[in-house]
C-alpha positions in Angstrom: 97.8 124.6 104.4 101.1 124.0 102.4 101.4 120.0 102.2 104.2 118.2 101.2 104.9 114.7 100.1 108.2 113.0 100.0 108.7 109.9 97.9 112.6 108.4 97.1 112.3 104.9 96.4 109.9 103.9 93.1 108.0 102.0 95.4 107.3 105.4 97.7 106.9 107.1 94.4 103.9 104.7 93.4 102.1 105.0 96.7 102.4 109.0 96.0 100.9 109.0 93.0 98.4 106.7 93.8 97.4 109.0 97.2 97.7 112.3 95.0 95.4 110.9 92.4 92.7 110.6 95.0 93.2 113.7 96.6 92.1 115.1 93.4 88.5 113.8 93.7 88.3 114.7 97.5 87.0 118.0 98.9 90.4 118.8 101.2 91.4 122.4 100.4 95.1 122.7 100.8 98.3 123.0 98.2 100.2 120.3 97.8 104.2 119.7 96.8 105.9 116.6 95.9 109.9 116.1 96.5 111.3 113.1 94.4 108.0 112.9 91.9 108.6 113.4 88.1 107.5 117.0 87.2 105.1 116.0 84.8 103.2 114.1 86.9 100.5 116.5 87.5 100.2 120.1 86.1 98.5 121.2 89.2 101.3 119.9 91.8 104.8 120.9 91.9 107.5 118.9 92.7 110.4 121.0 94.4 113.3 118.9 94.1 116.0 120.2 91.9 118.9 117.1 92.6 118.8 113.5 91.1 117.3 110.7 93.2 119.9 107.6 94.1 118.3 104.9 94.9 120.5 103.1 97.4 120.8 99.5 98.6 122.7 98.3 101.5 124.3 99.9 104.6 127.6 100.4 102.8 126.0 101.9 99.5 124.8 104.2 101.9 128.0 104.9 103.6 129.5 105.7 100.6 127.0 107.9 99.5 127.2 110.2 102.4 128.0 113.1 101.3 124.8 113.1 99.1 122.6 112.1 101.4 123.9 115.2 103.7 123.1 117.5 100.1 119.8 115.9 100.2 118.7 116.6 103.5 120.1 120.1 103.2 118.1 120.9 99.9 114.9 119.5 101.3 115.0 121.9 104.7 115.5 124.5 101.9 112.7 124.2 99.9 110.4 123.4 102.5 111.6 126.8 104.2 111.3 128.5 100.5 107.8 127.1 99.8 106.8 127.3 103.4 105.9 123.6 104.0 103.6 123.5 107.0 103.3 119.6 107.1 105.5 116.4 105.4 104.2 113.2 104.5 107.2 110.8 104.3 106.6 107.9 102.4 108.8 105.0 102.7 112.5 105.5 103.4 112.2 105.7 107.0 116.0 106.1 107.8 116.0 109.3 105.6 112.7 110.5 107.4 114.5 110.2 110.8 117.7 111.7 109.3 115.7 114.9 108.2 113.8 115.0 111.6 116.9 114.8 113.5 118.2 118.1 111.9 114.4 119.8 111.3 111.7 119.2 113.5 110.3 122.3 113.2 106.6 120.8 111.6 105.1 118.1 112.1 105.4 114.6 110.0 103.5 111.6 109.4 105.1 108.3 108.1 103.3 106.6 105.3 104.9 102.7 105.1 106.9 102.3 108.5 110.2 100.8 108.6 109.8 96.7 109.1 110.0 96.3 113.0 108.3 93.4 112.6 111.7 91.9 111.1 114.2 94.2 113.4 115.0 97.1 115.1 112.2 97.8 117.1 113.3 101.1 118.4 112.3 103.0 115.2 108.7 102.3 115.9 109.5 104.2 119.5 111.1 107.2 117.6 108.0 107.5 115.6 105.7 107.1 118.5 107.8 109.7 120.4 108.4 112.3 117.4 105.6 112.0 114.7 102.2 112.5 114.1 100.8 109.7 112.6 102.2 106.4 111.0 100.0 105.0 108.3 100.6 101.2 107.9 100.6 98.9 104.8 101.2 95.9 107.3 98.7 94.8 109.9 102.2 93.0 111.7 103.3 96.7 112.5 100.3 97.4 114.8 102.0 95.8 118.2 104.6 98.2 118.1 102.5 101.6 117.8 100.7 103.7 120.3 97.0 103.3 119.2 96.4 107.1 118.5 99.6 107.1 115.9 99.0 103.8 114.0 96.3 103.3 111.1 96.3 100.3 108.7 95.6 101.2 105.2 96.4 98.2 103.9 98.6 97.5 100.5 98.2 99.7 97.6 99.0 96.9 95.2 96.0 95.1 95.8 94.1 97.7 94.1 96.2 97.1 90.9 96.0 93.5 90.6 94.9 91.6 87.5 94.6 87.6 89.0 95.8 84.8 87.1 92.5 82.5 87.1 93.8 80.0 85.1 95.5 76.8 86.3 98.6 76.5 85.4 99.6 72.8 83.6 103.5 73.6 83.1 105.8 76.4 82.7 106.0 77.9 79.3 106.5 81.7 79.9 108.8 83.1 83.0 108.9 86.5 84.0 112.0 87.9 85.0 112.4 91.0 87.5 115.9 91.8 88.3 115.6 95.1 90.4 115.4 98.7 90.1 118.7 99.9 91.2 121.9 99.7 89.2 124.0 97.4 91.5 120.9 94.9 92.0 120.1 94.9 88.1 123.7 94.1 86.8 124.5 91.6 89.4 121.2 89.5 89.0 121.3 89.8 85.1 124.9 88.3 85.2 123.4 84.9 87.2 119.8 85.0 85.2 121.8 85.1 82.1 123.9 82.4 82.6 120.7 80.3 83.9 119.1 81.0 80.3 122.4 79.5 78.8 122.6 76.5 80.5 118.6 75.8 80.9 117.3 72.7 78.5 113.9 73.5 78.9 112.3 75.5 76.0 110.7 78.6 78.0 110.0 81.8 76.9 111.7 84.9 79.0 109.8 87.7 79.4 112.0 90.4 81.0 109.8 93.3 83.3 112.1 96.1 83.2 112.6 100.2 83.7 113.1 102.0 80.1 117.0 102.4 81.2 117.8 98.6 81.0 115.7 97.8 77.8 118.5 98.6 75.3 120.8 96.4 77.4 118.8 93.7 77.6 117.5 93.6 73.8 121.1 94.2 72.7 122.5 91.3 74.7 119.7 88.8 73.2 119.7 90.3 69.6 119.9 86.6 68.2 117.6 85.2 70.9 114.0 84.7 69.9 112.9 83.3 73.6 113.7 86.4 74.9 111.1 89.6 75.2 111.3 92.7 77.1 109.0 94.8 78.6 108.5 98.4 80.4 107.0 98.4 83.5 103.9 100.8 82.0 100.4 101.1 82.5 99.9 97.2 81.3 102.3 96.0 83.5 99.9 94.0 85.7 97.9 92.2 82.8 101.3 91.4 81.7 102.3 89.6 84.6 98.9 87.8 84.7 100.1 85.9 81.5 103.4 84.5 83.1 103.4 81.0 84.6 106.1 81.5 86.7 108.9 84.4 87.8 112.3 85.2 89.0 112.4 88.1 91.0 114.5 90.0 92.8 113.3 90.6 96.7 111.6 93.6 97.0 108.2 95.1 96.0 107.4 92.7 93.3 107.3 89.8 95.5 103.5 91.1 96.4 102.8 91.9 93.2 103.2 88.5 92.0 101.6 86.7 95.3 98.7 89.1 94.9 98.4 87.8 91.2 98.8 84.3 92.2 101.9 83.6 89.9 104.4 80.9 91.6 108.2 82.7 91.9 110.9 82.0 93.5 113.0 85.0 95.2 116.7 85.7 95.2 119.0 88.5 96.7 122.3 88.7 95.8 125.1 91.8 97.5 128.5 92.0 98.3 130.5 90.3 100.6 129.9 92.8 103.4 126.2 93.7 102.8 126.0 89.8 103.1 128.0 89.4 106.6 125.8 92.5 107.5 122.7 90.8 107.0 123.4 87.4 108.6 124.8 89.2 111.7 122.7 91.9 112.6 119.6 91.1 110.9 118.6 87.7 112.3 115.7 86.3 110.3 115.2 83.2 108.5 113.9 84.6 105.6 114.0 87.8 103.3 110.3 87.5 101.9 107.3 89.0 103.2 104.7 86.4 103.3 107.4 84.0 104.3 108.0 86.0 107.3 104.6 86.5 108.2 104.0 82.7 107.8 107.1 81.4 109.8 107.5 79.1 106.8 108.8 79.0 103.5 105.9 79.7 101.0 108.1 80.6 98.4 112.0 79.5 97.4 114.4 81.8 98.2 118.2 82.1 97.2 120.2 84.5 99.3 123.5 85.7 98.0 125.9 82.5 97.2 122.8 80.1 96.9 121.7 82.5 94.3 123.4 80.7 91.0 122.5 79.2 87.5 122.6 75.4 88.7 120.0 76.3 91.8 117.5 77.9 89.6 117.4 75.3 87.3 117.1 72.4 89.4 114.3 74.3 91.5 112.5 75.1 88.1 112.7 71.0 87.2 111.2 70.3 90.3 108.3 72.4 90.4 107.5 72.2 86.7 104.2 69.9 87.0 100.6 71.0 87.5 100.2 69.8 90.7 103.5 71.4 92.4 102.6 74.7 90.3 99.1 75.2 91.3 99.9 74.3 95.1 102.2 77.0 95.3 99.8 79.2 93.7 96.9 78.4 96.0 99.2 78.8 99.3 100.2 82.2 97.9 96.2 83.2 97.8 95.7 82.0 101.1 98.3 83.8 102.7 97.5 86.9 101.2 94.1 86.8 102.8 95.5 85.6 106.2 97.5 88.3 106.2 94.8 91.2 104.6 97.2 92.4 101.9 94.5 92.5 99.4 92.9 95.4 101.1 93.8 99.0 100.8 91.7 102.1 101.9 93.2 105.7 102.0 90.3 107.0 104.3 92.5 107.2 107.3 95.2 109.5 105.3 92.0 112.0 104.0 90.4 111.7 107.5 93.9 113.0 108.8 94.0 115.7 106.2 90.7 116.4 106.6 91.4 117.6 110.6 93.5 120.7 109.5 91.9 122.0 106.5 
């Protein structure tokens, strides 16, 4: 059977790579293709996408790029037909999965990483129940919204990568900075963090964890500052994370990476006025970070939109920069990771499903 894995976001691509790496060790005879991965991922697997993938953030950015989204869907349909694809696994990006399936529903599809129905739009779970073959979920909080024969829990893939920081933190010396992977969020966040570094009176070392496309920009900006270091997100990423004392991080996957590593951190999310208004009006939740949402309280300090500013960051860091506070934050992260079973990952449900039609 010809099977396609579609991944459009960085987080989805990482999961796709992990699945395909493990699949090579399984005795499951299918032909595998990808859509959205680097062509150099494997000499044995063909990536059938020929369009540059745009990471989109927020409702209004999607509207602005609607022609691109239609073009991407048409291209995917064309390639599915060309390569005689018989089954599709969509990884993350459920809105695109639904957008595709509404137009082309001639073959079976499964979703790996579901929409965040425990936050809003629970009707998305009904759509998956009615139309998709399986949902392979990374969060137990999803389970109540899906039919038992549809839902399978695989846990979070990050848990298999993490290098824990087990030493007690006496004070903050090294701060990791994570500005996001999309251009819009990176440059918006960089302005605020840069201003914070300028006003901070503390003698911190700052380590920017970033993609290669932003490395030169950061290095050029801080060419005269010996306290700044730039690290590319490579195979040593998790080892490097384990060496920091605190992190300033854009909302996203990095929140769980830091939580699993037991690194105290704050989360920020800055967007334009219209997206911020949309968020407040339609997504009526108190928190934006998953551990805070799951626990119903602020385990990780959050700064949303206008609250994310240099003075707020500086003030918060001064309030927690002592051994008692830092280790309390670290222990709280560890406890809630275990409570929510996020320190678990097993691809067996996906492999068992593949074996059914091998």
